[in-house]
C-alpha distance (Angstrom), angle and dihedral (degrees) to the residues before:
residue distance angle dihedral
M1 . . .
N2 3.78 . .
K3 3.83 112.1 .
S4 3.82 89.6 -137.4
E5 3.81 87.1 68.2
I6 3.82 89.5 65.3
I7 3.80 120.7 79.4
E8 3.77 133.2 177.3
I9 3.78 124.9 -129.4
E10 3.76 129.5 -170.8
V11 3.81 117.6 -136.3
T12 3.81 118.5 -163.4
K13 3.77 146.6 146.9
Y14 3.81 89.2 -121.7
D15 3.81 115.5 110.8
P16 3.83 108.5 -129.7
T17 3.81 91.2 -143.4
N18 3.82 86.1 73.0
R19 3.82 92.6 64.5
N20 3.79 122.1 101.6
S21 3.81 124.7 -134.2
E22 3.84 90.4 -81.5
G23 3.81 91.7 53.6
I24 3.81 95.1 -107.9
Y25 3.79 115.9 143.4
T26 3.81 108.6 -119.1
T27 3.82 104.0 -173.2
D28 3.80 122.1 90.6
E29 3.81 107.2 -121.8
W30 3.76 136.7 157.3
I31 3.79 112.5 -90.0
G32 3.78 105.2 -168.1
V33 3.76 152.2 -7.7
S34 3.81 90.9 -73.1
D35 3.82 88.4 69.2
I36 3.82 92.4 67.6
G37 3.79 106.2 118.5
N38 3.80 92.7 21.0
E39 3.78 127.3 106.6
C40 3.80 118.6 -104.7
K41 3.80 124.8 169.3
G42 3.79 89.7 -1.1
K43 3.81 97.1 -54.7
V44 3.79 137.1 82.2
L45 3.81 116.6 -103.7
H46 3.81 108.4 -124.0
V47 3.81 127.2 -161.3
D48 3.81 93.4 -110.3
E49 3.81 92.4 53.8
Y50 3.81 90.4 47.0
L51 3.82 91.2 50.1
K52 3.81 91.7 49.5
I53 3.83 89.4 62.3
E54 3.81 95.0 37.3
N55 3.82 88.7 54.5
K56 3.82 89.5 56.6
Y57 3.80 90.3 55.0
V58 3.81 90.6 49.2
E59 3.80 89.5 50.4
A60 3.83 90.7 50.3
T61 3.83 93.3 51.1
K62 3.80 91.8 48.1
Y63 3.79 90.0 48.0
L64 3.82 91.9 51.4
F65 3.79 95.9 52.2
G66 3.80 92.4 36.6
Y67 3.80 90.5 52.4
Y68 3.80 89.0 58.3
S69 3.85 92.7 41.4
S70 3.80 90.5 -118.2
E71 3.79 106.1 165.2
K72 3.82 92.9 168.0
I73 3.80 124.7 46.1
Q74 3.78 124.8 -167.4
L75 3.81 120.0 -136.7
T76 3.80 111.0 -143.2
N77 3.81 133.2 174.6
K78 3.82 90.8 17.2
E79 3.80 121.4 -164.9
I80 3.78 114.5 -171.6
R81 3.80 113.8 -160.6
D82 3.81 133.2 165.5
Y83 3.78 124.0 -44.3
E84 3.78 121.1 -138.5
D85 3.78 128.2 167.8
L86 3.77 118.6 -128.6
P87 3.80 113.8 -94.1
N88 3.83 112.7 -73.7
T89 3.81 93.7 4.5
K90 3.77 134.8 102.4
N91 3.79 116.9 -161.7
L92 3.79 106.1 178.1
K93 3.83 93.8 172.8
Q94 3.80 90.5 56.0
K95 3.82 92.2 44.8
Y96 3.82 91.6 51.2
F97 3.80 90.6 47.9
F98 3.82 89.6 50.9
E99 3.80 90.3 52.1
T100 3.83 90.7 54.9
L101 3.83 96.7 48.4
N102 3.78 93.3 96.4
K103 3.82 89.7 65.9
R104 3.80 97.1 42.7
R105 3.79 124.4 96.5
T106 3.78 98.3 167.4
I107 3.78 137.6 25.7
S108 3.78 133.2 -163.2
I109 3.78 122.2 -116.2
E110 3.83 86.9 -107.2
E111 3.83 90.0 59.8
L112 3.81 91.2 50.9
D113 3.81 89.2 88.4
I114 3.81 92.7 64.7
V115 3.82 95.1 40.5
T116 3.81 91.7 50.5
R117 3.80 91.3 50.8
L118 3.81 92.6 47.5
C119 3.82 90.8 50.5
L120 3.82 93.4 47.1
R121 3.81 89.3 49.2
S122 3.83 91.4 51.7
S123 3.82 92.6 -119.2
F124 3.79 93.0 115.6
W125 3.79 139.4 12.3
S126 3.76 130.2 -164.4
R127 3.75 141.3 148.2
L128 3.81 106.0 -113.3
V129 3.80 113.4 -147.0
S130 3.79 126.6 -174.2
K131 3.80 110.4 -118.8
K132 3.82 89.2 -152.6
N133 3.82 95.8 52.2
R134 3.82 113.8 16.0
N135 3.82 90.8 -161.2
I136 3.82 91.1 69.0
I137 3.80 106.0 87.9
L138 3.80 136.9 166.2
E139 3.79 123.6 -160.4
F140 3.79 131.4 175.6
G141 3.79 122.3 -138.6
Y142 3.78 131.4 -167.3
D143 3.80 122.2 -76.5
Y144 3.80 97.0 30.3
Y145 3.79 100.4 -56.1
M146 3.80 125.2 144.3
Y147 3.79 126.4 -167.6
F148 3.80 123.7 -156.5
K149 3.77 123.7 -166.3
I150 3.78 105.5 -154.5
L151 3.77 140.9 160.7
K152 3.80 110.8 -80.4
K153 3.80 91.3 -131.3
D154 3.85 89.3 62.0
E155 3.81 97.9 48.6
E156 3.80 97.4 99.4
V157 3.83 95.6 47.4
I158 3.82 94.3 44.9
T159 3.81 93.8 44.6
K160 3.80 93.0 48.5
H161 3.82 92.8 49.1
I162 3.81 94.5 48.0
E163 3.80 93.8 46.6
T164 3.82 98.7 39.2
N165 3.80 104.4 32.9
I166 3.81 102.1 28.0
G167 3.81 102.7 30.2
L168 3.80 101.8 -129.3
F169 3.80 127.1 123.0
V170 3.79 125.2 -111.8
R171 3.77 131.7 -164.5
K172 3.76 131.1 173.4
I173 3.76 110.7 -120.0
T174 3.74 134.7 -158.6
P175 3.79 107.6 -168.5
P176 3.80 116.4 -149.2
A177 3.80 115.2 -108.8
G178 3.79 110.4 -80.3
A179 3.82 93.8 8.5
S180 3.77 118.1 148.0
R181 3.81 119.1 -127.2
N182 3.79 89.0 -133.0
N183 3.79 94.2 64.4
T184 3.78 97.4 80.4
N185 3.75 124.1 159.7
R186 3.75 92.0 -136.4
């Protein structure tokens, strides 16, 4: 497959109308699970509001791999960090899954829910690669960014579904040569 047929899109909760002319996000918003209990935009971020957005990200990741009929997903470049439950919750299934990540090389699409949540909560990081089509890749960046590598021919359909049916924002990105994924202009 020709590399020019692969593009990268950024999927976020951040409304692009809040970017200035240089593309920098100008609105103060929560950027992760550690903001639960803190004030953002004049109100305290509660667990239920956090989960509402996290669920959208989970839905987007499942849609991506489901769109490409990827039943198995390879975990590459794994970084296992610290596990913490959300405030006032106890998810033993998720904690057990986290404890087994060191031994795992692949996950099923059903397990994508837990892996997405662990990545968004900064407990775990991995590049997720479709075993069916190795060009289909998901990566997580800092501050609640996700990056999908997809086939160019599917960009319009995937973008429309994520924006219309899920409620997240998508933009095509062209990273500068040598740029690090972690240097986002939230």
